C-alpha positions as CSV (number, residue, x, y, z in Angstrom):
1,X,-126.1,-50.6,101.7
2,X,-124.9,-49.2,105.0
3,X,-126.4,-46.1,106.6
4,X,-124.0,-42.6,105.5
5,X,-121.8,-41.5,108.6
6,X,-123.0,-38.6,110.1
7,X,-120.6,-35.5,111.5
8,X,-117.9,-34.0,109.6
9,X,-114.3,-35.0,108.2
10,X,-111.7,-33.8,105.8
11,X,-109.3,-36.0,103.6
12,X,-106.5,-34.9,102.2
13,X,-104.2,-36.1,99.9
14,X,-100.9,-34.4,100.3
15,X,-98.9,-35.6,97.5
16,X,-100.4,-35.2,93.9
17,X,-97.3,-35.2,92.1
18,X,-97.1,-33.9,88.4
19,X,-95.0,-33.2,85.9
20,X,-95.6,-29.9,85.7
21,X,-95.9,-29.3,89.3
22,X,-97.1,-30.9,92.7
23,X,-100.9,-31.3,94.5
24,X,-102.6,-31.9,96.9
25,X,-106.8,-33.3,97.3
26,X,-109.0,-31.7,99.8
27,X,-112.3,-33.6,100.4
28,X,-114.3,-32.9,103.0
29,X,-117.2,-34.7,103.8
30,X,-120.5,-33.9,106.1
31,X,-123.4,-35.9,107.1
32,X,-122.2,-38.8,104.5
33,X,-122.2,-36.0,101.6
34,X,-119.2,-35.0,99.8
35,X,-119.5,-30.7,100.6
36,X,-116.3,-30.2,98.8
37,X,-113.7,-31.6,96.4
38,X,-110.5,-29.6,96.0
39,X,-107.2,-29.7,93.9
40,X,-105.0,-27.6,95.9
41,X,-101.1,-27.3,93.6
42,X,-98.9,-26.4,96.0
43,X,-96.1,-26.3,93.7
44,X,-93.6,-22.7,93.9
45,X,-94.7,-20.9,90.3
46,X,-92.3,-21.6,87.6
47,X,-92.3,-18.4,85.9
48,X,-92.1,-19.8,82.6
49,X,-94.6,-16.7,81.0
50,X,-92.5,-14.2,82.6
51,X,-89.0,-15.3,82.1
52,X,-90.0,-15.5,78.4
53,X,-91.1,-12.0,77.8
54,X,-87.8,-9.9,76.5
55,X,-86.8,-13.0,74.7
56,X,-86.3,-13.5,71.4
57,X,-88.7,-14.5,69.1
58,X,-86.8,-17.6,68.4
59,X,-86.7,-18.9,71.4
60,X,-89.9,-20.5,72.7
61,X,-89.7,-23.7,70.9
62,X,-86.9,-24.6,73.0
63,X,-87.9,-23.1,76.5
64,X,-91.4,-24.2,76.6
65,X,-90.4,-27.8,75.7
66,X,-88.7,-27.7,79.1
67,X,-92.0,-27.3,80.6
68,X,-93.1,-31.2,80.2
69,X,-90.9,-34.0,80.2
70,X,-93.7,-36.1,79.0
71,X,-95.0,-33.7,76.5
72,X,-92.0,-31.5,75.1
73,X,-93.2,-31.6,71.3
74,X,-96.9,-30.4,72.3
75,X,-95.5,-27.5,73.7
76,X,-92.5,-27.1,71.0
77,X,-95.3,-26.8,68.3
78,X,-98.1,-24.8,69.8
79,X,-95.6,-22.3,70.3
80,X,-94.2,-22.4,66.8
81,X,-97.8,-21.7,65.9
82,X,-98.3,-18.9,67.6
83,X,-95.1,-17.2,66.9
84,X,-95.2,-18.3,63.1
85,X,-98.7,-16.9,63.3
86,X,-98.0,-13.7,64.6
87,X,-95.1,-13.0,62.0
88,X,-97.4,-14.2,59.1
89,X,-95.3,-17.4,58.5
90,X,-97.3,-20.4,57.3
91,X,-95.5,-23.9,57.4
92,X,-97.3,-26.2,55.1
93,X,-96.5,-28.9,52.2
94,X,-93.7,-32.0,53.7
95,X,-92.7,-29.9,56.4
96,X,-96.3,-29.6,58.1
97,X,-96.4,-33.5,57.3
98,X,-93.2,-34.0,59.8
99,X,-94.6,-31.9,62.5
100,X,-97.6,-33.9,62.4
101,X,-95.8,-37.1,61.8
102,X,-93.7,-35.7,65.0
103,X,-96.8,-35.2,67.2
104,X,-97.9,-39.1,66.4
105,X,-94.8,-40.5,68.1
106,X,-95.7,-38.2,71.3
107,X,-99.1,-39.4,71.4
108,X,-97.5,-43.0,70.3
109,X,-95.6,-43.1,73.5
110,X,-97.2,-40.9,75.7
111,X,-100.5,-42.9,75.4
112,X,-98.9,-45.9,75.7
113,X,-97.0,-45.2,78.8
114,X,-100.5,-44.2,80.6
115,X,-102.6,-47.3,79.2
116,X,-100.1,-49.9,79.8
117,X,-98.1,-48.2,83.1
118,X,-100.2,-46.3,84.9
119,X,-104.2,-47.0,84.1
120,X,-104.2,-50.9,83.3
121,X,-103.5,-51.6,87.1
122,X,-106.1,-50.1,88.3
123,X,-108.7,-52.5,85.7
124,X,-106.9,-55.7,86.8
125,X,-106.6,-55.4,90.4
126,X,-103.2,-54.7,90.8
127,X,-101.3,-52.4,92.9
128,X,-98.3,-51.3,90.4
129,X,-97.5,-52.5,86.5
130,X,-94.3,-54.5,88.3
131,X,-97.1,-56.8,90.3
132,X,-99.1,-56.6,87.5
133,X,-96.3,-58.0,84.7
134,X,-96.2,-60.8,86.8
135,X,-99.6,-62.2,85.3
136,X,-99.9,-59.7,82.4
137,X,-96.1,-59.9,80.7
138,X,-97.1,-60.0,77.6
139,X,-99.4,-57.3,77.6
140,X,-96.4,-54.7,79.5
141,X,-94.3,-56.1,76.9
142,X,-96.1,-55.1,74.1
143,X,-96.7,-51.7,75.9
144,X,-92.8,-50.9,76.2
145,X,-92.5,-51.9,72.5
146,X,-95.0,-49.2,71.1
147,X,-93.6,-46.6,73.5
148,X,-90.3,-47.5,71.9
149,X,-91.8,-46.7,68.7
150,X,-93.0,-43.4,69.8
151,X,-89.8,-42.7,71.3
152,X,-87.7,-43.6,68.0
153,X,-89.7,-41.1,65.9
154,X,-89.3,-38.2,68.4
155,X,-85.6,-39.1,68.6
156,X,-85.4,-39.1,64.6
157,X,-87.3,-36.5,63.8
158,X,-86.5,-34.2,67.0
159,X,-82.7,-35.3,67.9
160,X,-83.5,-36.8,71.0
161,X,-86.8,-38.6,72.6
162,X,-87.0,-36.3,75.4
163,X,-86.8,-32.4,75.2
164,X,-86.2,-32.8,71.1
165,X,-83.7,-30.1,69.8
166,X,-84.8,-30.3,66.2
167,X,-87.4,-28.5,66.3
168,X,-86.9,-24.8,65.4
169,X,-89.2,-21.8,64.0
170,X,-90.6,-22.6,60.6
171,X,-89.7,-26.1,60.6
172,X,-86.6,-28.1,61.5
173,X,-82.8,-27.8,61.3
174,X,-82.6,-30.9,59.2
175,X,-85.0,-32.7,57.7
176,X,-84.7,-36.8,57.5
177,X,-84.3,-38.8,54.1
178,X,-86.5,-41.3,52.9
179,X,-83.8,-43.8,53.5
180,X,-83.6,-42.9,57.1
181,X,-87.4,-43.0,57.4
182,X,-87.6,-46.7,56.3
183,X,-86.5,-48.4,59.5
184,X,-89.2,-46.5,61.4
185,X,-92.0,-47.9,58.9
186,X,-90.6,-51.6,59.3
187,X,-91.5,-50.9,63.2
188,X,-94.4,-49.0,63.0
189,X,-96.0,-52.0,60.6
190,X,-95.2,-54.3,63.6
191,X,-96.5,-51.4,66.0
192,X,-99.8,-51.1,64.3
193,X,-100.5,-55.1,65.3
194,X,-99.7,-54.2,68.9
195,X,-101.9,-51.3,68.9
196,X,-104.6,-53.7,67.6
197,X,-104.1,-56.1,70.3
198,X,-104.3,-53.5,73.1
199,X,-107.3,-52.0,71.5
200,X,-108.8,-55.6,71.6
201,X,-107.0,-56.1,75.6
202,X,-108.9,-52.9,76.9
203,X,-112.1,-53.6,75.5
204,X,-112.0,-56.1,77.6
205,X,-111.5,-54.5,81.0
206,X,-114.6,-53.9,83.5
207,X,-115.5,-50.1,83.1
208,X,-117.7,-48.6,86.1
209,X,-120.5,-46.7,85.3
210,X,-119.7,-42.8,85.7
211,X,-120.6,-39.7,83.0
212,X,-118.5,-36.5,83.3
213,X,-121.1,-33.8,83.0
214,X,-118.4,-31.3,81.7
215,X,-118.7,-29.6,78.3
216,X,-115.7,-31.1,75.9
217,X,-113.6,-28.8,74.2
218,X,-111.1,-30.0,71.4
219,X,-109.6,-28.8,68.4
220,X,-111.3,-29.2,64.9
221,X,-109.4,-29.5,62.1
222,X,-111.4,-29.9,58.4
223,X,-111.1,-33.4,56.8
224,X,-109.0,-34.8,59.5
225,X,-108.6,-35.9,63.2
226,X,-107.0,-32.8,64.5
227,X,-103.6,-33.2,66.5
228,X,-101.1,-30.2,65.6
229,X,-103.7,-27.7,64.7
230,X,-107.3,-26.5,64.5
231,X,-110.1,-24.6,65.7
232,X,-111.6,-24.7,69.3
233,X,-114.6,-26.5,69.5
234,X,-116.9,-27.0,72.0
235,X,-119.7,-29.8,72.6
236,X,-121.7,-28.7,75.6
237,X,-123.2,-30.8,78.3
238,X,-127.1,-31.1,77.4
239,X,-128.8,-30.5,74.4
240,X,-127.3,-27.6,73.6
241,X,-125.4,-27.5,69.8
242,X,-121.6,-27.6,69.2
243,X,-120.0,-23.9,68.7
244,X,-117.0,-23.3,67.6
245,X,-114.8,-20.2,68.2
246,X,-111.6,-18.5,66.5
247,X,-108.4,-19.3,68.5
248,X,-107.5,-15.7,68.5
249,X,-110.8,-15.5,70.7
250,X,-109.1,-18.4,73.0
251,X,-108.6,-16.4,76.0
252,X,-112.1,-14.6,76.0
253,X,-113.7,-17.8,75.7
254,X,-111.3,-19.5,78.6
255,X,-110.7,-17.7,81.5
256,X,-107.9,-18.1,84.2
257,X,-108.5,-17.5,87.7
258,X,-106.4,-17.8,90.9
259,X,-107.9,-19.7,93.6
260,X,-106.7,-19.1,97.3
261,X,-105.6,-22.7,97.9
262,X,-103.3,-23.1,94.8
263,X,-100.7,-21.4,93.0
264,X,-101.7,-22.6,89.6
265,X,-104.3,-20.7,87.5
266,X,-107.8,-22.7,87.0
267,X,-109.5,-22.3,83.6
268,X,-113.5,-22.0,82.9
269,X,-115.1,-22.0,79.3
270,X,-117.7,-19.2,79.3
271,X,-117.5,-19.6,82.7
272,X,-118.6,-23.5,83.1
273,X,-116.7,-26.6,83.8
274,X,-114.9,-28.1,80.6
275,X,-112.8,-31.1,79.6
276,X,-110.4,-31.7,76.8
277,X,-108.5,-34.6,75.9
278,X,-109.3,-37.9,74.5
279,X,-113.1,-38.1,75.4
280,X,-113.5,-34.4,73.8
281,X,-111.2,-35.6,71.1
282,X,-113.2,-38.5,70.1
283,X,-116.8,-36.6,70.5
284,X,-115.6,-33.5,68.4
285,X,-113.4,-35.5,65.7
286,X,-114.0,-39.2,66.1
287,X,-115.9,-39.3,62.8
288,X,-113.2,-38.1,61.0
289,X,-110.8,-41.3,62.1
290,X,-109.5,-43.2,59.6
291,X,-111.6,-46.4,58.6
292,X,-109.4,-48.7,60.6
293,X,-109.6,-46.9,63.6
294,X,-113.0,-45.7,63.8
295,X,-113.8,-50.2,62.9
296,X,-111.5,-50.3,66.2
297,X,-113.8,-48.0,68.1
298,X,-117.0,-49.7,67.4
299,X,-115.2,-53.2,68.1
300,X,-114.1,-52.2,71.3
301,X,-118.0,-51.2,71.9
302,X,-117.2,-47.4,71.7
303,X,-119.9,-47.1,69.2
304,X,-120.1,-44.4,66.2
305,X,-119.0,-41.0,67.3
306,X,-121.3,-38.1,66.6
307,X,-120.8,-36.4,63.1
308,X,-120.1,-33.0,65.4
309,X,-119.3,-29.4,63.8
310,X,-120.7,-26.3,64.6
311,X,-122.3,-26.1,61.4
312,X,-124.0,-28.9,61.2
313,X,-124.4,-29.6,64.9
314,X,-124.6,-32.7,66.7
315,X,-125.6,-35.6,64.1
316,X,-126.2,-39.2,65.2
317,X,-123.7,-41.2,67.3
318,X,-122.5,-41.5,71.0
319,X,-121.0,-39.2,72.8
320,X,-118.7,-41.2,75.3
321,X,-118.3,-39.5,78.6
322,X,-118.0,-42.1,81.0
323,X,-113.8,-41.2,82.1
324,X,-113.3,-45.1,83.0
325,X,-113.5,-45.4,79.3
326,X,-111.2,-42.9,78.6
327,X,-108.2,-45.6,78.4
328,X,-110.1,-47.4,75.4
329,X,-110.5,-44.4,73.3
330,X,-106.7,-43.5,74.1
331,X,-105.9,-47.1,72.5
332,X,-108.1,-46.2,69.6
333,X,-105.9,-42.9,69.5
334,X,-102.7,-45.0,69.6
335,X,-103.8,-47.3,66.8
336,X,-104.8,-44.4,64.7
337,X,-101.1,-42.4,65.4
338,X,-99.6,-45.2,64.4
339,X,-101.6,-45.5,60.6
340,X,-101.0,-41.9,60.4
341,X,-97.6,-42.1,60.8
342,X,-97.2,-44.7,58.2
343,X,-99.1,-43.2,56.0
344,X,-97.1,-39.7,56.3
345,X,-93.7,-41.5,56.0
346,X,-95.3,-43.4,52.8
347,X,-96.2,-40.2,51.0
348,X,-93.0,-38.6,52.3
349,X,-90.7,-36.3,50.0
350,X,-87.7,-34.6,51.6
351,X,-88.3,-30.7,51.2
352,X,-85.9,-28.4,49.4
353,X,-84.9,-26.5,52.5
354,X,-85.8,-27.8,56.2
355,X,-87.5,-24.7,57.1
356,X,-89.3,-21.6,56.0
357,X,-88.2,-18.1,57.1
358,X,-90.0,-16.4,60.1
359,X,-89.0,-13.1,60.1
360,X,-89.7,-11.0,62.9
361,X,-92.2,-8.6,63.2
362,X,-94.7,-6.2,65.7
363,X,-97.7,-8.0,66.2
364,X,-99.9,-11.1,68.3
365,X,-100.1,-14.8,67.5
366,X,-102.1,-17.8,68.9
367,X,-101.4,-21.6,68.3
368,X,-102.9,-24.5,69.8
369,X,-102.2,-28.4,69.2
370,X,-103.8,-31.4,71.2
371,X,-101.4,-32.5,73.4
372,X,-102.0,-36.0,74.7
373,X,-104.0,-35.1,77.7
374,X,-105.7,-32.2,75.5
375,X,-105.6,-28.7,74.0
376,X,-102.6,-26.5,74.7
377,X,-103.0,-22.8,74.0
378,X,-99.9,-20.5,73.3
379,X,-100.1,-16.9,72.8
380,X,-97.3,-14.3,72.4
381,X,-96.8,-10.5,71.5
382,X,-93.7,-9.1,69.7
383,X,-92.3,-5.9,69.0
384,X,-90.9,-4.5,65.9
385,X,-87.9,-6.6,66.7
386,X,-89.3,-9.4,67.4
387,X,-88.8,-9.3,71.2
388,X,-91.7,-10.9,73.4
389,X,-93.6,-8.5,75.2
390,X,-96.0,-10.8,76.9
391,X,-96.7,-14.4,77.2
392,X,-99.9,-16.7,78.2
393,X,-99.6,-20.3,78.2
394,X,-102.8,-22.4,79.0
395,X,-102.0,-26.4,79.4
396,X,-104.7,-29.1,79.5
397,X,-104.4,-30.2,83.2
398,X,-105.2,-26.7,84.3
399,X,-108.1,-26.8,81.9
400,X,-109.4,-30.0,83.1
401,X,-109.0,-29.0,86.7
402,X,-112.6,-28.3,87.3
403,X,-113.9,-31.5,85.5
404,X,-111.8,-33.9,87.9
405,X,-112.7,-32.3,90.7
406,X,-116.3,-32.8,90.0
407,X,-115.8,-36.4,88.7
408,X,-114.0,-36.7,92.3
409,X,-117.3,-35.3,94.0
410,X,-119.7,-37.4,92.4
411,X,-117.2,-41.0,92.6
412,X,-116.8,-40.6,96.4
413,X,-119.9,-40.1,96.9
414,X,-121.1,-43.1,95.0
415,X,-118.8,-44.8,97.4
416,X,-120.3,-43.3,100.3
417,X,-123.3,-44.2,99.3
418,X,-122.5,-48.0,98.9
419,X,-120.9,-47.6,102.1
420,X,-117.3,-47.7,101.3
421,X,-116.5,-45.4,104.1
422,X,-112.9,-46.6,104.9
423,X,-109.5,-44.5,104.2
424,X,-108.3,-47.5,101.8
425,X,-111.3,-47.6,99.8
426,X,-111.8,-43.6,99.7
427,X,-108.4,-43.8,98.8
428,X,-108.9,-46.1,95.9
429,X,-111.3,-44.3,94.6
430,X,-109.7,-41.2,94.7
431,X,-106.6,-42.6,92.7
432,X,-108.8,-44.1,89.9
433,X,-110.5,-40.9,89.7
434,X,-107.5,-38.7,89.0
435,X,-105.8,-41.4,86.7
436,X,-108.8,-41.7,84.5
437,X,-107.9,-38.4,83.2
438,X,-103.9,-38.8,83.4
439,X,-103.4,-35.0,84.5
440,X,-99.3,-35.2,83.7
441,X,-98.9,-36.8,87.3
442,X,-95.2,-38.5,88.0
443,X,-95.1,-41.9,86.6
444,X,-95.5,-44.3,89.5
445,X,-98.6,-46.3,89.9
446,X,-99.6,-45.1,93.5
447,X,-98.7,-41.3,94.4
448,X,-101.4,-40.9,97.3
449,X,-100.6,-40.7,101.1
450,X,-104.0,-40.1,102.5
451,X,-104.1,-37.8,105.2
452,X,-107.4,-37.8,107.2
453,X,-108.2,-35.3,109.8
454,X,-111.7,-36.2,111.6
455,X,-113.5,-33.9,113.0
456,X,-117.0,-35.4,113.7
457,X,-118.5,-35.5,117.3
458,X,-116.6,-37.3,119.9
459,X,-113.4,-37.9,117.6
460,X,-110.3,-36.0,117.4
461,X,-107.2,-36.3,116.1
462,X,-105.8,-37.3,112.8
463,X,-104.7,-40.4,111.1
464,X,-102.7,-40.7,108.3
465,X,-102.4,-44.2,106.0
466,X,-99.5,-44.3,103.3
467,X,-100.9,-45.1,100.0
468,X,-97.6,-45.9,97.7
């Protein structure tokens, strides 16, 4: 181990491109210690919440789906739940099952994209999926098959694979027949084998030791692995007992603040860092996975998840807090989503009407679902004519920023302690740390331009290395 470097320097990554915005990474190192790790969001505000105000209560599902091209279903269904909650409408039965099926499609395509095309090259020593495909072509092809299956579900139920147009308040503009779903079931049966193979493949990766020390936040639903609904449930870091709170109190617990270096709001949970997403879902809900998915998790080395509930506390089991192993949890979730989609299709009976009426009324509503990257919350206030007077949207990436920054600080500090002091080595650590959380960064394998400003005594000037 080499001696830590003395003096101060600033490392800046100027282009962490996100689907929902653009970000830079700022690291300040002093005398061999990471004194600051910061995500700077510099994208101009998009004002979705502002231009929702004054719109009809029927419009948020279509408008908010344009926030994200990767997770449009999450935005649509969170918006639907919030408006329906404000209007006192209940969507259940086969319509609710179809929504869950649609969400399974998004989970399959989004998680598979991350696993095979974005994250796996980090573990296999490749710069990108193109070079990885030369030695792992079968794995890449399997990932593309799985993603196409997820896309097919979204396209059939949503009208198209990106920014679906068939979703509306109360349900759908049109529901499929059993005959139309039959080809999906055939594809999903093949996808089930592919998903199993993916879990086994990912389980063979080398996972560095790391621990996320943030509180974990996920929705919890009685009797099922929460996807499209649930109650916010917290598994704190440390010995504190799990707790939950009503969704209507979400903004009392998850508070947003504006930082001087960012155009994006950032969130804290009861004043502490928190993490949403696959690691949080597995910790809170893992015991409710299907027997097949639980068997896959055990075979992959994840162990038994805790029996976690606010009422019962955290029972025996293992909480996975290693952000590198999030790719393994995602693979298990893909397997579960494929199996769940098959179950829904097998039990499907076409409803008599494609939607329930959602008449406008004055009130406030709250909706949350589990996007692939974590809990997504919507709040809308309506006047008597159903016009939106207030809108609040809290995406998972904004909630995860604090945990990502702390992971960056700890991982870069570990690299410095091991003598990894070069620009290239630190850039690699930063890339891996960020990609562990899949924070809606654009689909390119290497997205970091590392800009280093050296300010140590006797050394001035700037040096830039291209990380693409």
